[in-house]
C-alpha positions in Angstrom: 141.9 103.0 141.3 143.0 106.4 139.9 140.9 107.6 137.0 142.9 109.4 134.4 141.2 111.8 132.2 141.7 111.1 128.5 143.7 113.6 126.6 141.6 115.8 124.3 142.5 115.3 120.7 143.6 118.5 119.0 141.6 119.5 116.0 143.7 121.7 113.7 142.2 124.3 111.5 142.8 124.3 107.8 145.1 127.3 108.1 147.1 125.7 110.9 147.5 122.5 108.9 148.6 124.4 105.8 151.2 126.3 107.8 152.4 123.1 109.6 152.7 121.2 106.3 154.6 124.1 104.7 157.1 124.1 107.6 157.4 120.3 107.4 158.3 120.6 103.7 161.0 123.1 104.6 162.4 121.0 107.4 161.2 117.8 109.0 162.6 118.7 112.5 161.4 121.8 114.3 163.1 122.5 117.6 163.8 125.2 120.1 162.9 128.9 119.4 161.6 128.1 116.0 159.0 125.6 117.4 158.1 128.1 120.1 157.6 130.9 117.5 155.5 128.6 115.2 153.3 127.5 118.1 152.7 131.0 119.2 151.9 132.2 115.7 149.4 129.4 115.2 147.9 129.8 118.7 149.0 126.3 119.7 151.1 125.0 122.5 154.7 124.0 121.8 153.8 120.4 122.8 151.0 120.3 120.2 153.5 121.4 117.5 156.1 118.9 118.7 153.6 116.0 118.6 152.3 117.1 115.2 155.8 117.0 113.8 156.5 113.6 115.4 153.3 112.1 113.9 154.0 113.8 110.5 157.5 112.2 110.3 155.9 108.8 111.0 153.4 109.3 108.2 156.2 110.5 105.9 158.2 107.3 106.6 155.2 105.1 106.0 154.5 106.8 102.7 158.1 106.5 101.5 158.3 102.8 102.5 155.1 102.1 100.4 156.5 104.1 97.4 159.7 102.0 97.6 157.7 98.8 97.7 155.7 99.8 94.7 158.9 100.8 92.8 160.6 97.5 93.6 157.5 95.6 92.6 157.2 97.5 89.2 161.0 97.1 88.5 160.8 93.4 89.3 157.8 93.1 86.9 159.7 94.9 84.2 162.7 92.6 84.6 160.5 89.5 84.4 158.8 90.9 81.3 162.1 91.6 79.6 163.4 88.1 80.5 160.3 86.5 79.2 160.4 88.6 76.1 164.0 87.6 75.2 163.2 84.0 76.0 160.2 84.1 73.7 162.4 85.3 70.9 164.5 82.2 71.2 167.7 84.1 71.5 170.6 81.7 71.4 174.3 82.3 71.8 
């Protein structure tokens, strides 16, 4: 059986994370020479930067799905409250 060595998890410094987050805010996709330049300036490999951006996009999507669920739930609750409120007032047409 071949024994594969487990990939070492990259621990990013606070400065690296700050810069990566700033770049992500600017653009969610980092490719080509830009990614190479960013990696070099942060003393990371291009692959580490690529994977960080992939993971960050996944995190971003999850956060936005959760926000949309919360917004839908709160707007549904408001609609129910308004409907109950007008029913309580006995509005007849």
